[in-house]
N, C-alpha and C positions, 0 to 999 in steps of 0.2 A: 654249647659253649666251648671255645678252645682252652686247653690247660693252660695253668699261669707257666706252667715249664715249657711249653710251645715254643718253636722257634720263629722268629718276626722275620720275613723276606727283608734285606736291606740292600741299599745299590752296592756295586761290587766296590765302588772307591772308597765305603765306609769301612770295608773288610780292610781293604788294603791299608788302609789308615792304620786300624786297628792293629794289624800284623806290626806295623811301622812302629807305633807306640810300644806294643809289648817287649819287641827286638829291643829298643831303645832301652828300655827299663831292665832288662834280663841281661844283655850282652856284658854290660860291666861287670855284672855279679858273678857272671860264667868266667870271666877273664880273671876276675880276683880268684876263682876255683883253680882255675889253670896256671895259677903263680906260685901256690901252693906247694911248698915244700913237704912233700907227704912225708918221705923218709925222716923229717926231723918234726914232723907236726906235732906228736904227743908231748916232746921235748918243750917245744917252743910255746905251747899253751900251758904247761905244769911248771913253768918256772916260779920262782918266788914273788917277782914282781907282778907275773900275770896272774898267779892266783889271786894276789891279794887285792890288784885292780878289778878282776872279776866279783871277788867276794862283796868289795865296797861299793860296785855299781850296782848289784841285787838286793846289798842289804839298804842303802840310801833310795834305790828305788820303790821298793816297798814303802817305807817310810814317808818318801814324799807322794805316793799314792793313796795312801791313806790320808795325810793332810788333805791332798785333793779332795778327797771324798769328805772330809770333814767340812773344809771352807765350800766346796762347789757345789753340793747337794743343796744347802741353803741358798745360796747364791742363784741356783737355776732356780728353784720354785718359786723365790719373788720375781725373778725375770718373767716367767711363765704364767704365774697366779695372780701377780698383783700391778696393779695399775698406779702409777706415780709418775709426777712432771720430770721430764729430764731423763725416761728411761730408756730413749734410743743412744742417749749420750753416754748412760752407765753401760750400756750393751757392748757399745763401741770399745770404752776403755777396758772392758774385761777380755775382750777379745784381743786387745793392742799387741801383746806377746805373740800372736800368730804372724805379724807382719814385722814385727820389731826384728833387728838382728840381734841375735841372743847375746852376743858381746855387749852391746847397750843395755839390756835388761841387767846383766851382771855389773856394769857401772853404776845403772840405776840403784841396784841393793847394796853395792858398797858405799853410795851416799846416803844410804836410808838406815843400814845396821852396823857400817864400818865406824872405827873408832873417833873420828871426825863426821861421822854423818847426821843424819838428822835425829836417828835415835839413838846415837852412839853413848851420848852423856850418860842417858837414862840407864843403857844397860851396862855400861861401865860402873855406875853406882851400886847397881845388883853384882858386880863381879862377874858378868857375862860378857864373854868375847865372844862374838859369833862371825864374823869375816875370817878367813883361813883357815875353818875347822871345819869339821865334817856336817857340822850343822849347816853350814852355809852352804855346802853341796846339797844338802837337803831343801834348803830353800832356793836356790837356782834352780833346780830341777821341778820345784813345784810352782816357781813364778812361769816356766815355760809351758808346763803342761797341764795346768788348771782350766785352760780355754777349752781343750780338748773334751774335759768332763762335761764343762759347763755347755758347751755347745751341744754335745750328744745329750745330755739328760733335758735339756731345755727342748729339744725336738723332739722328744719322745713325750716329754708332758703335753705340747701342744696338740701333739698327736693323738694321746690318749685322751683329749678333752677334758671337762670337768662333771659330766652326766652322773658317775657313780658319786663322786665326792658332793656332790648337791644332794642326792638321793640319801645317802647317809647322812649327812648334816640335816636333811627334813626330818629323817626317822629319831634325832635326839642324839647322835654321836658326836662327841666334843672335837675339837681340830686337831688335838694329839692323836686320839684313836682312829679319825680320817687318814690322817697321815700313815699311821702306823700298820693299819689293817686293810684300805681301800688304796692311796697313792703309790706307797711304796712297791705294794705288788704288782702295781699294774704295769709301772714303768723300771721293775728289777731288770730285764733284761737290757733295757737302755741305759741303766748305771753299772752294771757288768761292762756292756761296750765300751761305756764313757773310760774307766777304771783301766781296764786293759789296754787301752789306745794310750792313758796319761802313763802306765806304766812302760811302754815301749817309748815314748817320748822321753820319759827320766832316765833311760837306758842312755838312749841317742846323745843326750845333752852334752854340749861341748864348751861355747863359747862364753855363756854365761858363768858356768862353772869356773872356767881359766880366770875370769875377769873379777870375779867375786871371792872364789876358796882356793886359787892357785893350784899348786902339782905338788904336794908332799906325799911319798909313796906312803901307803896304810892309812892315811889320813884324808886325802882329799885327792889323791890321784884316780881317776875314775878309768874303766877299759877304755872310752874314746880320748882320754888323754894320753894313756897309758901306748894307743896305736899311732898317736901324733909324735910320741917322742923317740917310738920305736924305729918309726919313718926313716930316721937318720942312721940312728943308731945299728939298727939290724932289722933290714928290710923285709926277711923271712919270717921273723919274728910279728911283725906288722902286718904282713897278708895274712899270716894263721889267725893273727885275734880277730882281724879283720872279719874273718870267715866263720870267726865264732858268733860275732855282733850278727851277723847276715842270718845266721841260723836261727840265733833266738829271736830275732826280731821277725824271722817268718813264722815262727811259731805261737810268739804273740798276736801277730795280725791273724793269724788263722784264728785264733782263740778268739778274737774281737768279732770275724763274721762269723763264727758258730753263735755266739750272745747277741749278735744284731738283733733288735726289735722287728717282728714280723716277717722274720724269714721262714719258710715253709719248711718243716723237718720231717721226712718220712711220708710226703706228701698229705699232712695234716697242718691244719690253718695255726697258727699260734694267735689267733684272735684272742682278745681282752675281754668279748660278751661274755655273760654269763648264760649258762644254760637257759633254755624255755622253762618259763614257769619260774625263774629266779628273779625277783626284782633288783635286788642289790648283791656285792661280792660277801662272801659267807665272813661273818663276823662284824659286818659294817654297823648293825646295831649296838655294837659295846662301845 
């Protein structure tokens, strides 16, 4: 039997297309690196405005990713495990932010949580103002990133199947126990991958943030917004910050690939099947 890592012969035109596609993606990134003013790189990326934007981006992306997990895990579980009328429509609506222009999402959020929005009166009654605040940045990032976690986790849940969950339930485990001790361990790599992808999407969010949160330094001006503003005022700073964002994105995507479910590691299978002689995952009977 051929090794899973062995090469598969492909037509030359496929290889040529692959090279062209890779160059199309990599050349613009190389062009950014070539344009960096390396002599001034450190001062450019450590200015007060740059550090404030980077810090805000990291903090809001972390908060948004946590919110994506809190909202996305139940949503993915329902889409993968529960049958109900209109399920396809619900899935389509959940994935809609993937294809919507981000600025449209920002406007939608503004007319939902803004002062004159759908929930604006209720929020104002409790003294809460969301639009043009740091909370608005978090909501905008969550809106565009949530589908990444739901899509990744739902696919992992479908691949894992329901066999072990059914066995655990048959042995008397309660739904919460099955979820905590069987389902979550089975899909943890997919959850990690979805969370990392969501974090990356949050870091790069621009349109929805600008439309819903504005651009206030230290409050709502994230790194993409800082790059956009510096593009006109200081091109060298914009290029340097762009490179920083590219490097962070490469690291995040690399982490996502390493946590992807089913990926061989060190030549050993990552299959979730229990060892021979074991009928259920450890602790399923609790």
